[in-house]
N, C-alpha and C positions, 0 to 999 in steps of 0.2 A: 259864438254869439258876439255881435258887434257891440261897440260901446253904448250905442243908443237903445239896443233891445231891452235891457232891464228897465230903462225909463219908460219905454213903450208898454211893457208888461205892467208896470206899476200904474201907469195912466189907465190901462184897460180895467184893472182891478178897482181903481177909484171910481170909474164910470159906472160900475155895477153896484156901488153902495148907495142905497136909498136912505137919505137922512130925514125924509119927510114922514116916514111911517116907522112904527116900532118894529124891531126884529127880535125874534126869540133869543138868539145867541147874545145879543147885547143886553136885552132885558134881564136874562138870567145872570149875565156877568155883573149887572148892577146889583142884583139881590145877593150875590155871594161876596160882594165887596170888591169887585174888580174895578178897573179904570177905563175899560174900553166900551163906552156907550155914549149916546148923544142925548141932547135935551129931550127929544121925543120919547126915548126909552125911559128916561127918568120920570117924565110927566106921567106915563101910564103906570110906571112902577109905583110912584107915590100915590096915585089914584087908587090902585089896587090895595095898597097898604091900608088905606082907610076902609076898604070893603072887607078885606081879609088879611090882617097882619100875619096870620100863620103861614102865608106863602113864603115869607122870608125864611122861616124855619124849614119849610119843605126844601127850598133851594140849598140851604147849607147842609142839612142832614143828608140830602141825596149826594152831595159832593163827598161827604164823609163816608158814605156807603161805598162809593167808588174806591176810596183808598183801602178800606178793609177788604173788599172783594179782591182787589189786585194783589194785596199782600198775601191773602189766603191762597190764591191760585198760584202765585209765583213761589210761595214758600211751601205750604203743606202739600199742594197738588203737583208741584214741579212743572208748572206751565211755563214755557219760554217764548211764547208767541201770542201776541194780542192784536186783534183787529177792532179798532174803536170807531164806530160809525156815529156821526153826529157829534163830533168832537167838541164843538163850541170854542169859545175863546180861552186861551191859556190863562190859568191862574196859578195858585200854588198847588203842588202835589198833583201834577198831571199824570196820566197813565204811565208814560214811559219813565217818569221820575220815580214813581212808586215801585214799578216793576223792576227797574234796573238798580234801585237801592237794595232790593232783596236778591235779585239775580242779575249781576252786571252783564251777562250775555243775552238778556232778553231782547227780542225784536218786536217793535211796535209799529203798526201802521195806523195812521189817523185818516179818517174820511169825513169830508164835509163839502158842502157846495156854496157856503156863504163867503162872499168876497172879502169881508173884513177878517174872517178866519184865515182865508188864503193869504191876506196881507201879513198876517202874523205867523205864517207857516215857518219862517226862518227861526222864530223862537221855539217852535215845536220841534224843529229838525236838529235837535241836539241829542247826543247819545254818549254812552260810555264807549271806550275803545273796543271793548269786547262785544257790544251789542249793536243794534241798528235801529234807527228811527226814520220813518218816511211819512209823507203826506200825499193824499190823493184828492184831487178836486173832482168829486164824483157825487152822484145822486142815489139816495137810498132806493129809489124806484128802479134802479138798474143793477140788481144784485150780481148778475153774471159778470157785468163789466167791472164791478168792485173786486170780485174774486180774481179776475184775470189780472187786474192791475196790482193787487195785493201780493200775487204770486211772484212778483219781481223782487220782493223783499222777504216774504214768508215762504216756508216750505209747507205747502198745503197737504203734504202726505203725512205731516206730523201734527199733533194736537194744537189747536188754536183756541184761545178765548175770544169769542165774539161778544163785544160789549156794545149795547145800544141803550144809552141812559138818557132819559128825558128827551126823547126824539120821536118815538112812535106815535105820540099824540098828534103829529102833523098829518098822519094818515087817517083820514076821516072814517073810512070804512074798516071795520074790525076784521072782516074777512080778507081784505086786501093786505092789511098789516100782517095777519097770520101767514099769508102766502109769501110775503117778502122775507119774513124771518125764516120760513121753511126753506125757501130757495137758498138763502145764505148758508143755513146749517147743512143742507144737502151737499154743499160743496166742500165741507170740512170733514175730516176723518173721525172715526171712533176715538173717543177720549178727549174730544174737544168740548168746550163749555160755552153755554149761553148765559149772559149776564144782562139782566133788564132791570131798570127802575123807571117809574113814572108816577106822575100825580094821579090821584084817584078821586072819583065822584063820591067821596065818603062823608062829605058834610055840605051843608047848604052854603057855607062860606066859600068853599073851594069851587063849587058849581057857579056861584055868583062871580067869583074872580075870573073864572074861565070865560064866562059870558062877556065880562067887561073887557078882557084882553081881546077877544075875538071881534068886538065891536069897534076896536081902536083903529082898524085898517091893516093890522098886522096879518100875516099868514095865520089862519086859525089853528088853534091847538085844542084838541078834544081830550077831556079827561074820561077815563074808562072806569068800569066797575072792577072790583078785585078779581072776580071770576074771570074776567076778560084778560087781566094780566096773567093770571094762573094758566090760562089756555095756551099761552106762548110756549109753556114748558111741557106740553102733552108729548109723550113719547121719550122724554128725557128722564134721567135719574136725578131726583132733587138732591141738592147739597143742603144739609141741615142748616138752619131750621125751616127750609122751604120758602114758600111765598109769604112774606110778612112785611109789616111796616119797615121802612128803611132804617129806622132807629132800633129795630129788634133783630137785625141780621148781624149776629156775632158782635154785639156791641162792646166797646171798651169800657163803658159804664152805663148806668141806667139812662134810658132815653125817653124822650117825651112822646106824646101821641101826635102823629102828623098824617096828613092826607097824601101819602105817597107809599107805594108798595114796591117790593123788589123780589128778586129771586135769582138763584144760580142753579143751572141744571147741567148734567154731564151727558153727552151723546154716547149711548151704549156702543 
């Protein structure tokens, strides 16, 4: 690599960042208390807070679910490989940090196609000496390409935890979303796990917030029924307590009622 190539790569990334329209990764980062967002993201975030303040709780409790799920899988289930699709912007307790805190030899691959996330990839690409962390600039709509690239870091003959948190709402058609998840899981061996969480159409406030976000010019995000979230786990063995609100999945303390559901399932 020449001395100029890193600057050229950085310039290419900056050219892909649209600061005129909200973006889900930046919007979510604002809601969970991060620092990587623009005025346009804060404006729609503040507007949605007036419509449905509960979305802030959805964002933060969904992030807390990530930590509990990864700790459980790395600890009690002995999982040592994680494929996190729709990574989003780094905050505290990212997947690799939680996994390697429990199991220093854990290997984690992040996948996202957002240029701002790509710009922060260096922050994600940290690891314990015993483990490994990698980042793939790829699209959920190309599951086979994701698996091929992930295989450079992960051993796909051994169990992998596939994590798709607050991402599948970008796929408007539920049948297509099911197909994409199915294709990803089909490339993973028996003993692998699927971890999903997403906002749900379980209150008028959440539905109104979704409509306001989609009207902002951002790439639309579609909230689904609980039964549709549960359908992603068809054919898998559910990990207790099954598909529940994110605050009710193995909580550290009593949780609030939120419009977001999650689940963890094991591939037989």
